C-alpha positions as YAML, in Angstrom:
chain: A
units: angstrom
residues:
- id: 1
  name: MET
  ca: [120.25, 80.05, 130.08]
- id: 2
  name: ARG
  ca: [120.87, 79.16, 134.14]
- id: 3
  name: LEU
  ca: [117.48, 79.21, 135.14]
- id: 4
  name: ILE
  ca: [116.17, 77.41, 131.57]
- id: 5
  name: ASN
  ca: [118.96, 74.72, 132.58]
- id: 6
  name: SER
  ca: [118.16, 74.71, 137.03]
- id: 7
  name: GLN
  ca: [113.99, 74.35, 135.48]
- id: 8
  name: ILE
  ca: [115.08, 71.43, 133.51]
- id: 9
  name: ARG
  ca: [117.13, 69.94, 135.93]
- id: 10
  name: LYS
  ca: [113.74, 70.39, 138.40]
- id: 11
  name: VAL
  ca: [111.89, 68.79, 136.09]
- id: 12
  name: GLN
  ca: [114.45, 65.64, 135.83]
- id: 13
  name: ASN
  ca: [114.58, 65.05, 139.37]
- id: 14
  name: MET
  ca: [110.73, 64.76, 139.74]
- id: 15
  name: SER
  ca: [108.88, 61.55, 140.00]
- id: 16
  name: LYS
  ca: [106.33, 60.72, 137.06]
- id: 17
  name: ASP
  ca: [103.91, 61.57, 139.81]
- id: 18
  name: GLU
  ca: [105.18, 65.24, 140.43]
- id: 19
  name: LEU
  ca: [105.41, 65.62, 136.27]
- id: 20
  name: TYR
  ca: [101.40, 65.51, 136.10]
- id: 21
  name: ALA
  ca: [101.03, 67.93, 139.04]
- id: 22
  name: GLU
  ca: [103.90, 69.91, 137.65]
- id: 23
  name: ALA
  ca: [102.44, 69.74, 133.86]
- id: 24
  name: LYS
  ca: [99.29, 71.11, 135.31]
- id: 25
  name: ASN
  ca: [100.69, 73.84, 137.36]
- id: 26
  name: LEU
  ca: [102.73, 74.96, 134.33]
- id: 27
  name: GLY
  ca: [99.64, 74.44, 131.62]
- id: 28
  name: VAL
  ca: [101.62, 72.21, 129.35]
- id: 29
  name: SER
  ca: [100.56, 68.60, 128.14]
- id: 30
  name: TYR
  ca: [102.06, 65.65, 130.82]
- id: 31
  name: ASP
  ca: [103.96, 64.59, 127.53]
- id: 32
  name: LEU
  ca: [105.95, 67.48, 126.92]
- id: 33
  name: LEU
  ca: [107.67, 67.17, 129.94]
- id: 34
  name: LEU
  ca: [107.44, 63.95, 129.81]
- id: 35
  name: GLU
  ca: [110.05, 64.53, 127.32]
- id: 36
  name: VAL
  ca: [112.04, 67.33, 128.79]
- id: 37
  name: HIS
  ca: [112.52, 64.84, 131.84]
- id: 38
  name: GLU
  ca: [113.56, 62.18, 130.05]
- id: 39
  name: ASN
  ca: [115.67, 63.75, 127.40]
- id: 40
  name: GLY
  ca: [117.03, 66.75, 129.82]
- id: 41
  name: ARG
  ca: [116.01, 69.51, 127.39]
- id: 42
  name: LEU
  ca: [113.37, 71.29, 125.99]
- id: 43
  name: PRO
  ca: [112.06, 69.93, 122.84]
- id: 44
  name: VAL
  ca: [112.76, 73.03, 120.48]
- id: 45
  name: VAL
  ca: [116.24, 74.69, 119.77]
- id: 46
  name: ASN
  ca: [117.10, 77.09, 122.02]
- id: 47
  name: PHE
  ca: [119.07, 80.12, 120.69]
- id: 48
  name: ALA
  ca: [120.57, 83.23, 122.58]
- id: 49
  name: ALA
  ca: [119.48, 86.78, 121.65]
- id: 50
  name: GLY
  ca: [120.45, 89.80, 123.37]
- id: 51
  name: GLY
  ca: [123.69, 90.79, 125.30]
- id: 52
  name: VAL
  ca: [125.93, 88.63, 122.60]
- id: 53
  name: ALA
  ca: [128.32, 91.59, 121.87]
- id: 54
  name: THR
  ca: [131.69, 89.89, 122.08]
- id: 55
  name: PRO
  ca: [132.88, 86.31, 120.70]
- id: 56
  name: ALA
  ca: [133.46, 85.48, 124.58]
- id: 57
  name: ASP
  ca: [129.81, 86.65, 125.14]
- id: 58
  name: ALA
  ca: [128.67, 84.10, 122.18]
- id: 59
  name: ALA
  ca: [130.99, 81.18, 123.75]
- id: 60
  name: LEU
  ca: [130.00, 81.92, 127.01]
- id: 61
  name: MET
  ca: [126.18, 80.75, 126.17]
- id: 62
  name: MET
  ca: [127.52, 77.87, 124.10]
- id: 63
  name: HIS
  ca: [129.14, 76.56, 127.32]
- id: 64
  name: LEU
  ca: [125.74, 77.07, 129.33]
- id: 65
  name: GLY
  ca: [123.87, 74.69, 126.50]
- id: 66
  name: ALA
  ca: [122.41, 77.37, 123.84]
- id: 67
  name: ASP
  ca: [122.05, 75.71, 120.61]
- id: 68
  name: GLY
  ca: [123.48, 78.59, 118.77]
- id: 69
  name: VAL
  ca: [123.10, 82.65, 119.40]
- id: 70
  name: PHE
  ca: [121.22, 85.50, 117.49]
- id: 71
  name: VAL
  ca: [123.43, 88.34, 116.99]
- id: 72
  name: GLY
  ca: [122.51, 91.67, 115.03]
- id: 73
  name: SER
  ca: [122.96, 94.86, 116.37]
- id: 74
  name: GLY
  ca: [126.08, 93.98, 118.27]
- id: 75
  name: ILE
  ca: [127.59, 93.00, 115.08]
- id: 76
  name: PHE
  ca: [126.06, 95.70, 112.61]
- id: 77
  name: LYS
  ca: [126.81, 98.16, 114.83]
- id: 78
  name: SER
  ca: [130.63, 98.03, 115.76]
- id: 79
  name: ASP
  ca: [133.78, 99.29, 113.79]
- id: 80
  name: ASN
  ca: [134.21, 96.17, 111.38]
- id: 81
  name: PRO
  ca: [131.36, 94.18, 110.38]
- id: 82
  name: GLU
  ca: [132.42, 91.64, 108.83]
- id: 83
  name: LYS
  ca: [135.80, 90.91, 111.16]
- id: 84
  name: PHE
  ca: [133.17, 90.86, 114.09]
- id: 85
  name: ALA
  ca: [130.86, 88.54, 112.55]
- id: 86
  name: ARG
  ca: [133.34, 86.33, 111.63]
- id: 87
  name: ALA
  ca: [134.87, 86.23, 115.50]
- id: 88
  name: ILE
  ca: [131.44, 85.46, 116.43]
- id: 89
  name: VAL
  ca: [131.13, 82.38, 114.42]
- id: 90
  name: GLU
  ca: [134.65, 81.42, 115.45]
- id: 91
  name: ALA
  ca: [133.58, 81.60, 118.56]
- id: 92
  name: THR
  ca: [130.28, 80.10, 118.54]
- id: 93
  name: THR
  ca: [131.86, 77.27, 116.87]
- id: 94
  name: HIS
  ca: [134.78, 76.67, 118.51]
- id: 95
  name: TYR
  ca: [133.41, 77.43, 122.13]
- id: 96
  name: THR
  ca: [136.13, 75.50, 123.94]
- id: 97
  name: ASP
  ca: [138.92, 76.22, 122.05]
- id: 98
  name: TYR
  ca: [139.63, 79.43, 124.67]
- id: 99
  name: LYS
  ca: [143.12, 79.92, 122.83]
- id: 100
  name: LEU
  ca: [140.92, 80.49, 119.00]
- id: 101
  name: ILE
  ca: [138.64, 82.66, 120.90]
- id: 102
  name: ALA
  ca: [141.33, 84.64, 122.45]
- id: 103
  name: GLU
  ca: [142.60, 85.12, 119.16]
- id: 104
  name: VAL
  ca: [139.82, 85.95, 116.78]
- id: 105
  name: SER
  ca: [138.79, 88.62, 119.35]
- id: 106
  name: LYS
  ca: [141.87, 90.66, 118.74]
- id: 107
  name: ASN
  ca: [141.80, 93.88, 117.50]
- id: 108
  name: LEU
  ca: [137.89, 93.86, 116.68]
- id: 109
  name: GLY
  ca: [137.86, 97.79, 116.84]
- id: 110
  name: THR
  ca: [134.94, 99.63, 119.31]
- id: 111
  name: PRO
  ca: [132.48, 97.18, 119.71]
- id: 112
  name: MET
  ca: [128.39, 98.52, 119.68]
- id: 113
  name: LYS
  ca: [128.02, 101.22, 122.09]
- id: 114
  name: GLY
  ca: [125.86, 100.16, 125.16]
- id: 115
  name: ILE
  ca: [122.67, 102.45, 126.09]
- id: 116
  name: GLU
  ca: [122.48, 103.57, 129.51]
- id: 117
  name: ILE
  ca: [119.30, 102.11, 130.86]
- id: 118
  name: SER
  ca: [119.00, 105.43, 133.30]
- id: 119
  name: LYS
  ca: [118.85, 107.15, 130.01]
- id: 120
  name: LEU
  ca: [115.50, 105.35, 128.47]
- id: 121
  name: SER
  ca: [112.10, 106.28, 129.35]
- id: 122
  name: ALA
  ca: [109.76, 103.40, 131.26]
- id: 123
  name: ALA
  ca: [108.26, 102.80, 127.37]
- id: 124
  name: GLU
  ca: [112.01, 102.18, 126.00]
- id: 125
  name: ARG
  ca: [112.79, 99.21, 128.69]
- id: 126
  name: MET
  ca: [111.98, 95.61, 127.69]
- id: 127
  name: SER
  ca: [111.22, 95.01, 131.40]
- id: 128
  name: GLU
  ca: [108.57, 96.78, 131.28]
- id: 129
  name: ARG
  ca: [106.85, 95.50, 128.46]
- id: 130
  name: GLY
  ca: [104.46, 92.04, 128.21]
- id: 131
  name: TRP
  ca: [102.47, 91.11, 130.85]
...
């Protein structure tokens, strides 16, 4: 999110002439880049996914500018999926209410257990995928 926000600020600070060059460099239309320049955001919904494992994580992503969060295994692999899901929804909805976030985060049980990256083979690591 911080990188996306930084790149949006970079586009916003460009002149119209610089936008033409940047659009060509990025391989996007000038009109699309102009829209980002004028609105200060991407013209799509920006959901945070991956690494959102607690209500505090969800609230942080909202603070950083996400439009919402996707949470799957972080909920379903916890001790109490229903309570955990409600807490994440509350934290996402009321991400500036720190007292509420602290309250809904109490007694959630054990969260999803993490996987030690060093125990994954290269093929199992997301960073090894793609081009």
